[in-house]
C-alpha positions in Angstrom: 183.3 134.4 79.4 185.0 134.7 75.9 181.7 132.7 74.1 180.0 136.3 75.1 182.5 139.1 73.9 183.0 137.1 70.5 178.7 136.9 70.2 178.3 140.6 70.8 181.1 141.0 68.5 179.1 139.6 65.9 175.8 141.2 66.7 178.3 144.5 67.2 178.8 144.6 63.6 175.6 143.6 62.7 174.7 147.2 63.4 177.1 148.5 60.7 175.3 151.2 58.3 176.0 148.7 55.5 176.9 144.8 57.3 177.0 141.3 55.1 178.5 137.6 55.9 180.4 136.2 54.3 181.5 132.2 54.6 181.3 132.4 59.1 182.2 135.7 59.2 180.0 138.9 59.7 182.2 142.0 57.7 180.9 145.5 59.0 181.0 148.4 56.8 180.1 151.4 57.4 180.6 153.5 54.2 181.1 157.1 55.6 184.8 156.2 56.6 188.0 153.5 54.7 188.7 153.7 59.0 189.9 149.9 59.3 188.9 150.2 62.9 185.4 151.3 62.2 185.5 148.9 58.9 186.6 145.0 60.1 185.2 141.6 60.7 184.7 139.0 63.2 183.4 135.1 62.8 180.9 133.2 64.3 181.1 131.2 67.7 182.8 128.0 66.9 183.2 129.0 62.6 185.0 126.3 61.0 186.1 128.6 57.6 187.5 126.9 54.6 190.0 128.4 52.1 187.5 129.0 49.4 185.7 131.2 52.7 188.6 133.0 53.9 189.0 133.7 50.0 185.6 135.5 50.0 186.2 137.8 52.5 189.0 139.1 51.2 187.1 139.6 48.3 184.4 141.5 49.9 186.7 143.6 50.8 188.6 144.5 48.2 186.0 145.3 46.6 185.5 147.9 48.7 189.0 149.3 48.5 189.4 148.7 51.8 191.7 146.2 53.7 191.2 143.1 54.8 191.2 143.1 59.0 190.1 141.0 61.8 189.4 141.4 65.3 188.0 138.4 67.3 187.9 136.5 70.4 190.6 133.1 69.7 189.1 131.1 72.1 185.6 131.2 70.6 186.6 129.5 67.0 189.3 127.9 67.1 189.2 126.7 63.7 189.9 130.5 62.1 193.6 132.1 63.1 195.0 129.1 60.7 192.5 129.3 58.2 193.3 132.7 57.5 196.8 132.9 58.4 197.2 129.8 55.5 195.6 133.7 53.3 198.5 135.9 54.6 197.0 137.6 57.5 199.1 139.5 60.1 198.7 140.1 63.3 198.9 143.2 64.1 197.5 143.3 68.3 196.6 140.4 71.1 194.8 142.0 73.7 193.6 141.1 77.3 189.9 142.1 77.7 188.5 143.1 81.5 185.0 142.6 82.5 182.8 144.6 84.6 179.8 143.0 87.2 177.6 145.1 88.4 179.2 142.4 91.6 182.4 144.2 91.0 181.7 147.3 89.8 183.2 149.9 92.4 182.9 154.1 92.6 186.1 155.6 92.0 187.9 158.2 94.4 189.5 161.1 93.6 192.8 161.2 91.5 196.2 163.0 93.0 195.3 166.6 93.5 192.2 166.5 92.2 190.0 169.2 94.4 186.4 167.0 94.7 184.8 164.4 93.4 184.8 163.9 89.3 181.6 165.0 87.7 180.5 163.3 85.1 177.7 164.3 82.0 176.0 162.5 79.6 176.1 165.1 76.1 173.2 167.1 75.3 174.3 169.3 72.4 176.1 169.4 68.9 179.3 171.3 70.6 179.1 168.5 73.0 179.4 165.8 70.3 182.6 167.6 68.6 184.2 168.9 71.8 184.2 165.1 72.4 185.0 164.1 69.0 188.2 166.3 69.3 189.5 165.4 72.6 190.1 162.0 72.2 191.4 162.3 68.4 193.8 164.4 70.7 194.2 162.5 73.7 194.5 159.0 71.0 197.9 161.1 69.7 195.7 161.7 66.1 195.3 158.5 65.6 192.4 159.8 63.5 190.7 163.0 63.0 188.3 164.5 64.5 185.0 165.0 61.9 181.1 165.5 61.6 180.9 162.1 60.4 182.6 161.4 64.1 180.9 163.0 66.2 177.6 162.4 64.7 178.9 158.2 65.1 179.6 159.1 68.9 175.2 160.7 68.4 174.0 157.7 67.4 175.7 155.9 69.5 173.5 157.6 72.4 170.8 157.8 71.0 171.0 153.5 70.0 171.0 152.5 73.3 174.7 153.1 74.3 176.4 155.2 76.5 179.4 158.7 76.1 180.1 160.0 78.5 182.6 163.3 79.2 184.1 166.0 81.8 183.8 169.2 81.1 187.4 171.3 80.6 187.7 173.9 83.5 187.1 176.6 80.2 185.1 174.2 78.7 185.0 171.7 75.7 186.1 168.4 77.3 189.1 166.8 79.3 188.3 163.0 78.8 185.7 160.9 78.5 184.7 156.8 76.5 181.8 155.7 75.0 179.9 152.5 75.3 178.3 150.4 73.1 174.4 149.5 73.3 174.2 146.5 75.3 174.2 142.8 73.0 173.7 139.2 74.6 174.5 140.3 78.3 177.5 142.8 77.9 178.3 146.0 76.1 182.0 147.2 75.3 183.5 150.6 76.1 186.1 151.6 74.4 187.7 155.2 73.6 188.4 155.6 76.7 190.7 159.1 76.7 192.2 162.1 78.8 193.6 165.2 77.4 197.1 165.5 78.6 196.5 168.7 80.3 193.8 167.2 82.7 195.8 163.7 83.0 195.8 163.1 86.9 192.8 164.0 88.3 191.0 160.5 88.1 188.9 161.7 84.6 189.4 158.0 82.9 188.0 155.6 86.5 185.1 158.6 86.8 184.0 158.4 83.2 184.4 153.8 83.1 182.8 153.7 86.0 180.0 156.1 85.2 179.7 153.8 82.0 179.0 150.2 83.2 177.0 151.7 85.6 175.3 153.4 83.1 174.6 150.1 81.3 174.1 147.4 83.8 170.9 150.2 84.6 169.9 149.1 81.1 169.7 145.3 81.7 173.6 144.5 80.7 175.5 141.5 82.6 178.9 143.5 81.9 180.6 146.2 80.4 183.9 144.4 79.2 186.8 146.7 77.5 190.7 146.7 76.2 193.4 148.5 78.0 196.7 149.7 76.3 199.1 148.8 79.4 200.0 148.1 83.3 198.9 151.9 84.1 195.5 151.5 82.7 194.6 148.4 83.4 195.2 149.5 87.1 193.1 152.1 86.6 190.4 150.3 85.1 190.6 147.8 88.6 190.7 149.9 90.5 186.3 150.5 89.7 185.9 146.7 89.6 187.1 144.9 85.7 188.8 141.8 85.9 190.6 139.1 83.6 188.5 138.8 81.4 190.7 136.6 78.0 192.1 138.0 75.1 191.2 139.4 71.3 193.6 138.7 68.1 193.2 141.9 65.5 195.0 140.1 62.5 194.6 141.7 59.1 196.0 140.8 55.3 198.7 144.3 53.6 198.1 145.0 50.2 
């Protein structure tokens, strides 16, 4: 499965507004933001980069004023990590990912204290996209600031073959939501699952994850994968059909 996930990572970065390739790497750049979580690179499966290739990779980031950063499944390109380590790249994180297929997908039950099934919606208006962007920013502790550009990226995801789903707060706005990319290489990435603190414990994360996976399976994806942030979230995703798939490595180079 790691090869499918890595092939997906390559195809996903090639969708960025300004992608480029250097020495067996694909670099996905978006001029609208300097965020390292948007602007990063990944190797082609089986890549065996030389030190010169890595130097060219670093130069491509530096000339844009960006931090050199990569995300990849190391088992799909075993020669990449040693080459990056020689250049001084350090580990940001190692994340396990989970995979869901049509055969394992299940519908979630109601969360503890919920009055009934959680209703998941697709955004329609600009206000919907703005509310989701604002809510996810808060749910992730302000790791990024909500912005018109962020709301526009959510709309592009929905209109580009991916999906954005959310649960409305009782008084309006967004209580929680998530994003799933358009399929590539038969799989799609589900990301940014977040719920506002006041609405946690209602089963929102499970409902949104299940709805997104089902939507992408309906569009032909053979699997949907995601990374989880802790054992609590892992249990949530396992309840709706996600199973262990492998690991992904995050490396970056300090100034």
